[in-house]
N, C-alpha and C positions, 0 to 999 in steps of 0.2 A: 373276696376270700382268696388267700394265697396258701397253697400247700407245698411244702418243700421237705426233702430229705436232708437232714443235717448229719454229716459224718465227718471223719477226720482220722488222723493217725493210722493211715493204711500201711505205711512203711513198706511200700513195694520195693522189692530187691533185697530184702533182708534174708540172708542165708542162715537162718537160726540153726544152731547146732551144726553149722557147716553142711547143712542138708539141702540139696537142690529141690527135694520134694517140699520142704518147708518154705523155700523161696517161692515156689509156685503157689503155695497156699495163700500167701499174702496177696498176690495178684488175683487169685480166685475169689477171695473174700471181697475185694473191691468190685470185681465183676458181678458178684451176687447183689451187691448194693445197687449197681446200675440196672441189673435185671429187674429188681423190685421197683425201681423208679419208673422204668418203661412200662412194666405190667400194670402199675398203679396209676400211671398218667399224672405224676406230680408236676408242679409248675417249674421246679428247678431242683438241682442237687447242689447243696452248699457244702463245701469241703473246708474244714478249719485248720488245714496245715499238716505238714509231714505226709504228703502224698507219697514221697519216696523216703527210703531209710537213709540214703546217703546223698551227699551233694554231687557225686559223680556216678549216677546210675549207669549200669551197663546198657548196651544197645538193646538187648533182648527185653530188658525191663521197660525201656522207653517205647519200643515197638508194641509190647503188650499193652501198655497204658494207652497209647494212641488208638489201638484197636478197640479198646473198651470205650474210650471217649467218642469215637466215631459212631458207635451204636447209639450212644446218648444223643449225639447230634442228629443222627438220622431220624430219631423220634421227636425232634424239635424241642428237646429239654435242655435248657442252658446249664452249664457247669460253672458255678461261681466259687472262687477259691482265694485263699491267702497263702503266704509262704511260711512254713514252719522252720524251726531251728535245725532240724536234721538235714533239710534239703537246700537251705539257703546258700547261695554262692556270691562271689564278689562281682563278677562281670556281667550279671544278668541272671534271670531265673528261668528254670525249665518251664514254669507256668507261663512265662512270656512267650516261649516257643509255642506252647499249645494255643495261646491266644492268637498268635500270628497265623497259626493253621486254622483258625476259626473254630477251635474245639473247646475253648474255655474263656472265661472272663476273669481277669485279675481284679479283685476288689480293692478299693482305696478310699480316698477322702471325697470322691465324687459319687453320688448315688447311682446305683444300677437298679432300675425299677422292674420288678416282675410282678404282674398282677397289680395288686394295690399295696405292695410293700417295697420300700426302698432299702437296698442292701449296701452296707459300707464294709470296708476291710481294714484290718490292722495286723500287718505281718509281725512275726516274732521280733522283739527288740530286746537286746541284752539289758540287764538291770542297770549297768553302768551308763546307759544312754537314755534311760527313760525320763530323766529330769528335763531333757531337751524337748520332750513331746508337749504339744499344746492342744491336742485333741480338737483341732479345727477342721470340721467337716462342712461340706457345702450343703446349702439348703435343699429341701425336697418338698414336693406337694402331694406325696402319696399318703394314704390313710395310715399306714404302719411303717415302722423303721426298725431295722435290725443291724447290729454290729457283729461281724464275724472276725474273731481274733484268735491268735495262737499264743498261749502263755499260761502260767500257773496263777490263776486268779483266786482271790478270796471269795467266799469262805471255805474253799475246798482244800484238800490235802496238799502239802508242799508249797503252799501259796507264797509268792513273793511280789505280787502285783495287786495294788489296792483297787478293787473293782469300783468302789464308791467314788474314788477320785476320777476315774475314767468317765463315769456317768454324770457326775456333777460338773466337771470341767468341759464336757463335750458341748459343741454348738447345737447338737441334735438330741432330741429327747427320744431315746431308744425304748422300744417295747420289749426287746429281747437282746441278749448277748449270746451268740452261738459260738462256743469255744472249742479249742483243740489244745492238746499237749498233755493233759492229764488222762491217763488211760482208764481211769475208773469213772464209769458213768454216774452222773449226779445232777441234781437240779435244785436251785435255791432262788430266793427272791431278795434282791438288793436294791434299796431305794426305789421300791415299787416296780422294779424291772426283773423279768425272768432271766436267769443266768443258768446255762446248762452245758454239760459235757456229754457227748454221746459215747465216750470210751473208744478204745481202739477196735478195729474190725478183726484183728487176729491177736492171739496171745503173744506179746513180744517178750514176755518173761514168765517164769513159773509162778511169780507172785500174782499174776492175773488169773485167778482161779475161776471167777464167775464167768458165765457165758458172755459172748461178745454180741454186739448189735449196733444200732444207730437210732437216731431220733426222727420221728415224723412230727414236724412243726406246722401248726395251722394258725395263720393270722386271721382271726375272725372272732369278733366279740360274741356273736350268737353261738358259734361252735364251742367257745371256751366256757361260756356261761358265767353268771355272777358278774363281778366287776372286772374279771380278767379279759384281756384282749388277745391272749395267746394260749393255745393248747399245745402241750408237749407230751407225746406218747413214745414210749420206747418199743422198738421192734427187735426181735432176736435174730441172730444169724446162725446158720448151721455150719460150724467150722470144725476143723480137725479136733477130735477129743483129746483132752489131757487127762491122764489118770494118775491120781496121787495115792500112793500106797504107804500108809504109816505102819511101821513095824517096831514094836517094843519087845526087845529080847529080855527074857528072864535069865537068871543064872543057869548056865548049862545049855542054853539054847544058842544056836548059831545059824549057819547058812541054810540048813535044811528048813528051819522055821521061816526064814525069809522067803524061800521058794514056795512054801505052803501059802503064805500070805499073798504072794504075787499071783498064784494060781486062782485065787478067789475073785479076780477082776477080769473083765473083758479087755484084753490088750490089743485086739486086732486093729492094726494101722493107727494106733494111738501113740502119743508122746507120753512116756511113763516116767514118773519121778518116785523113787523109793527113798523114804527117809527112815533111818534106823536110830532108835534110842534104846535105853535100858542098860542092863548089866550083863548081857550075854557075852558069848565068845566072839573073837575077832571074825570079821567077814571080809571077803575079797570083793570089792565093788565091781571089778571087771567081770568076775564070774557071774554075779547076779545080773549085770547088764546083758551079758551074752544069753543067759537063761531067758530073760524077759523078751529079748529079740527073737529067740527060738519059739517063744509062745505067741508071736505075731506082732509085737510092738514095732512101730516104725523107728522109734528112738527110745533109748532107756538111759536114765541117769540115776545114780545111787549116791545119796549123801548120808554119811555116818556121823551123827551128832554126838557120839559118845567121846568122852575124854580118853586119850591114849595114855596108859601108864608107862612110866619110864623105869628102867632098872635101877637107876641111882638117883640121888638127890641132886638138884641143881641149885647151887648157891648164887643167889641174886643179890648184888650189893647195892641196889637202888630200890626205892620204895615204889616207884611208878615207871613201868617200862616205857610208856609214852613220853614221859618227861626225859628219860635217858636218851631216847631216840631223837627227840627234839633238840636236846643239848648238843648231841653229836652233829646233827645237821647244821646247827648254828655255827659250828666250828669250821664248816666247809664253805667254800666260795661258790655256792650254787646260784645259778641265775634264777630269775623269777619264773621262767618257763620250767626249769628243772624242779623247782619247789612245787609247782602246780602238778607236774607229773608224779612227783613223790607222794603228794597228798592223794592223788587218784589211785595209786597202787595200794596205799594202806587204808583207804577209806572203807569203813564198814558198810557204807551205803552202796558201794559198787560191787556187784557180784563178781566172783573170780572169773567167770566165763566172759565177762564184758570189760575186763581191765584193759586188754589190748586195744579194743576199739575206743574206749574212753580216752586212753593216752593219745591215740592217733587224732581224735577230734580236738582234744585240748591243744595239741601242738598246732593243728590247722587254725584253731581260733587265735592263737598268739600270732601266727603269720598273717592272719587277716587284719588284726588290730594294731600290730606293731610293724609298720612299713620300714622303720629304721632298724629293726631287729634288736632293739634295746633289751627286750625281755630275755634274750638269749646270751646277754653279756654276764660274766661272773660278777657276783656281788661280794665285796669284802666282808669277812666275818665280823669285823668291827662295826659295820653298818647294818648287819642283818637283823639286829634286834628292832631296828626302827622300820624295817621294810614291812609292808602290808602283806600278810600271808593269805593264800587262797583258802577258802573254807572247804575243808574236807568233807563236810556233810552236805554240800550243795550238789544235788544230782537230779536228773530228770525224773518225772513222776513215773515213767515206765521202768525205772531201776536200771536202765541200760547205760546211761552216761550223763555227764554234766555239761553237754555242749551248749555254748551260748554264742553261736556264730551270728555275725551281723547280716541282716537282710539288706539286699541292694535297695529296695524301696521299703524301708522299715515301717513307715506309717506317716500319718499327717503331722506336719511340723518338723519332720526329721530331715536334717541337712544331709547332702550327698557326702559320702566319705571319700577319702583319697584312694586312688587306685593302688593295688597291692601287687608287688612283683611276684608274690607266691602264686598268683592266679594267672600269670602270663601264659598265653596259649602255647602249647607244644605244637611244633609243625606237624607231628603225627602222633597224637596221644595214644591212639589205639595200638600203635606199634610198640609202645613202651610199657603200658600197664593193662592193656586189654579193654580200656574204657575210653569213652569219648567225652569231649568237653562241649560246653554250651556253644562256643564260638564256631564249632563245626556245622552248626545248624542255623544259627541266626545270621 
């Protein structure tokens, strides 16, 4: 029998709402998972990617993570992991650093046997490169086998990766796929194999309303019962509370009614989201946010869903605003990268608060994949109709961005990519942006 904690999407270093307290919350949640692993004496902690929120984590995030991993190492519990899309870099992975320090094992196409289970890994791979994968894994002689992977797999939400293809084309018969990337926990069975997401360990967006947690996975036919060989149980994490306050204003009601509704909730040290609908009077969001903060909220955000009436009529000369915008963009000599940025800015799937980070990640992605910078060259308007346009609806399952950065060791059968001048080491990166690069440690 092998018992492991399956977690992922810890996003350490994420300063959500630009709050240092929220930044610490993400590290604290990961530390709680490790505390549970030590207290429960599991055989391993399996992390399915996006340990960090950014490919350039700051020194304090690295030191905090190392401190947590050392506690796991002191307890003799291995940390097995793959690289996610948020944290992947060009010239080496932070996971490689932890492996060199003896604090982690990076999973790949060779089996890592813990107890009677062989674990394999598949880092995040962009959609454009998945046709090159051959899912060739080395043989094992363990009783059970599990594939740890990062991506949006079927049959779960936002899926763009065919799970059945992975399972049927693989050289190894897997008893379970332990996944990361989708922040919504869920479990299904595909081709007689259990496929599961543990969800994120902290709320990375307001859309993640349900409680956070992780999976306890047991590889043992007797424990699972019936014909199953794997048992998957979800465990909850005690994380910072998010309070959602719906307010429907009737005619004549305004800010005072919003305050009444806010007072009905326990806001102490919580992240508070107030959503206003209805036909009432105008409300000043900043005033409501200040009131909620005075009531004890750590952070308060107000969203007014009501339509704003205008004093005069607006004469629109086209039937569809989207068509008009697209026609105007087609007349401009925008580069492929510029069109990608434009789609990110206007995409309904990217929350306003995450647009800046999304644009940053997409530009970094272009720099990673286009060593000759062709993506940044202007495109003649005459040729623009034939150019392939980025999909504005393609976003991460966490709702935060649509990053599809290349992993340095993407997975079995993946060829090495060319080096990228955008990732050239700065002689003193910390002096320029307050962050450190991989090369300073390896």
